[in-house]
N, C-alpha and C positions, 0 to 999 in steps of 0.2 A: 657393403657396409658401411666405412669410414663416410661416403658420398651421402649417404642418406641420413645420419644423425644428425648432423646440422637443421637438416629440412624440418627432422622429428622435433627436433628441440625445438623451434621457430614456431612449429604449429602448435606445440603444448604452449607455450607461451603468450601467441595468439589467445588461445583460449583461455588462456587463464585472466589475461588483460578482459575480455568477453564475461567472464567468472566475478570477476571483479565488481562488474553493473549489475550482476544480478539481475539480468533481463527478464527471468519471467516471471518477478516481484514486480518489475518496471511493465510489464503487458497490463496487468490488472488496475496500476495506477491511471496508463490511459485508457480504461474503459468508460471513467468516470470522467475524461479532459471531452469527449464528441459530444455525450448530451450536454454539456457546460457550452460547451462552441455553440450548439445547434441551436438552445434554449437563450443565448444571448442573444445571437442571430435572429432566433425566430423564425428560422428556416436553414437554409445550408449555406455555412459560411465560404468564404474564397478557399478553392485550392492551395494559395501559395499559405494563407494563412494559417490553415489547417495544417499542413504539411509543416511549418515554422514553430507552430507550438507543439505539433506531437516530437517531431526531433526534437527542439530544448527540452521538453519536458522528460523524455527519454534520455538526454546527457546527463542532467540535471538530477534527476532519480539516480544514475549510474552514478554519478559522483560521488553524490551523499551516502551511497553506499559502500565504494569502494573507500573512501575517507572511515565510514564502519568499520572495514576489516581490517583496516592499518591500525583503528584505536584497539581492535578484540582480538587481533592474532593471537596471542599468547592463551586470550579466553578459549577461542577455536577449537586450538592442542586438544582441548579438554574434554570437549563435545563430540559424541560420534556422527551430529547430523552436520558438524562444520568442520570435522576434524580434515578431511580433503578438499577446503578452500585451497587458494593458490598462495599466499602468504603462508600459510599453517603449515604448505607441502616443500616451500622451499622455490616452487615456479619463479616465483618473481618476488623479490625485495621489498620493504617495508618501504625504502627510500621509491624507487621505483613505481610502487602503489602510489605515493602521497604526490610524485609530480604529474601521474598518469589521471589520475584523482581531480588534482587542480585544473589541467590543461580542460580536461574535458569540463569542468563546472565553469570555466572562464566562456569557454564554446559557447554551453549552454547561455548563459548571461549575453552574449555579444545576439547571438541569433535572435533571443526576445526583445535584444535593444532594437536594432537594425529593423527586424520582422514585426512586430506587436505594440505592443504600447508600453509606456515606461511603468506602468501600474503591474503589470504582469511581469517584468524583469523583476522588480523589489520583490515581488510575491514570491518568486524564483530563488533568491536570494534567501531571501527567512524560509522558506522551506529547508534548503540546504543546511543552514546554520543550522534549525530547527531541530532536525534530525542528527546531526550532528555532534554539535554541542549539549544540546537541550535533553535530546531523549539518552544518547549511547555515553553520554561522558557523563550526565549529574543525574539521570532518573533512573534508568535501568539497571544499574547495582544498588540504588538506594529504597528501591520502593516496588512493595509489589501491583501498584498501579500504575507502574513506567508505560505499558502500551497505551493504557484511556490517553495519557497526558501526550503523551512523547507520540502518539497514533496521530497527533493534529497537523505531524507533518505530511502523512498522508492524505489528508484531506485536501488538501493546497492544490493538488490540482483540479480540483474544481473551482476554485476562486481563479486558480491563473487563467483557466479557457476562458471564464470569463471573462477576467478583466484585458483578455488577450483582445475579445471581440470589440468591448466597450468604453475600455481604462474606467471603469469604475465598477462597483458592488452593488447587486442588488437584492431583496430579502430571498429571493427565487434564490441564488448563489448561495447565500447564509441557510436557506433553510436544509439544501442538499448539499452543504458543507457538514451541517451535521449529522444529515444519513449517513455520512460515512464515517464521522465521529461516535456514532453509536455503533455502527457496525463492526468496526475496527475491534473492542475487544472480546466480543463471543466469537469471531472468526479466529483471533489469535490463541486464545485461551484453549480453542476445540482443537488446536495443531497442538499447542501445549502442555495437551494431556498426554499424548504419546510421548513428548519427550520432558518430560517434568523431570525425571533421573538427569539426564544430562544437564539440564538449569541447576538443581543444586547442586549435583556436583563441579559447576563452574562457579558456585558460587551467584546465581543469578538467580533475584525471588519473584520468579511469575508465579503468577499466582495459585495455580493447580496445583504448584509445589510446595507451598508454603500456608496453604489454607484447606478447612474443609469441605468435603465435596458440596454440600447443604452449600454454604458460602458462597461456594464459587458459582454452582447453579442459580441463587438468586441473583446473583451479581450479571452471567449471565444475560435471567430472564429481563434486570431492569434495562438492561442496554438494546438487547431486542427490541423489547416493545415499543422503547423510546425512539429506537431506528424507525418501525414502524410509523410512530404519527409525526418524527420527522418528514417521510416519505410523504405520508400523506397531506401534509401541511407545502412539503415542495408542489406536489399537485396540486394542488386548492391555488399558490400564487401564482404557478403558472396559469395558469386560468385554462387546462385544459379539459377534453369532455370527462364528463362521468364514468364512461366504458375503462377508463386510464385508472380508475380508483379500484371497480371491481376489481379488474384484475390484476391490478396491486395485492389486493386483499387476497387472492387467491393464492399470490406467490407467496406472501408471507403466511399465508396459512399451512402451506406447504415446511417451510422452516421453520415454522412454530411446532409443530405434527415432529418434526427430527428432532428437535431442541426437547421435546419432552420426553423422549425414549432413553434421554443421556440421565439414568439416573442408576445408581451406587449399587442398586441389588441388581442390576443386571449386566448377566454374564460377558454381554458382548461390550459391555463399557466404551472398550475402545475402538472395538469399529465403532459403534455408534456416534461417538467423537470426532472419528473421520470420518463419519457420512454430514455431523455439523459442518464441518470444515469445507467440505466440498462442495454442499448446497447454501453455505451461503457464499461463497462464491457465483457461482451457480443463481442464486438471488440479486445479487450485486448486480451480473452480468445481464440480464432478462429486463433487470429495472432498467439499466441504462438506455438499451434497446427499446424497453416500452415509452420512454421519455421521446426518443429521437423517430420513431415510430409517431406518437401522438402529436409532436411538431408538424411532419411532413405530410400526414393525412388528412 
């Protein structure tokens, strides 16, 4: 028993460090990085550049997420959804997590600087600082629109991926940026519907917990429609074929149909919100695949 205990503790701490990075969330960010690389290259980018961008992006997002957990370690204890995070349960100390986040962030910037472009490196630094300082420290507790503006950090992988190839930014990159910008609020608010009591208990004014369902649904529809417009503009700027627009419209119609079921009178309101959340992930993933396929075909 005593021989195995250190191994068990080491395993828990290793998993704790991985949990600090929230790699499941990072996966979704990388979904938008790949099509940005392909669009910028107008084909398949080099393997080395792709690996460096994806690895650097993973570490950058992981660093920002770890800093977020350090800052919100006490708040995490108040929410059922976050109460088992590594700092909250004491597997990793705040000091250890801060050192880890700093090292991972610096390693990310070094990878971008050595293997991609200066612009991609600066954009990565901006993304980390924006998520930690602007979203986590400045906006999250002060406004119900926190995720709208804080979500800009989640849009940055598109610009970073494009800049990693070209060292500049085009109208295609910015249009794709706005797809993610408008996608983020309905995606996150659908999840926050389930956890609104958690957010209220922690004193975080997420929109579903501080406004009426009518206002919430109105804002979700606004952002969803704006997302679709941005997705159409992206395809148009990239000069992709008409069939890409048609497939995109079909994907959006499923998203819109699911969102239309999210009504306060619906007895399965919570389940529908979960479906909206899941379909938002599916839509973004398939849209990204669509862009890649359109360029390669």
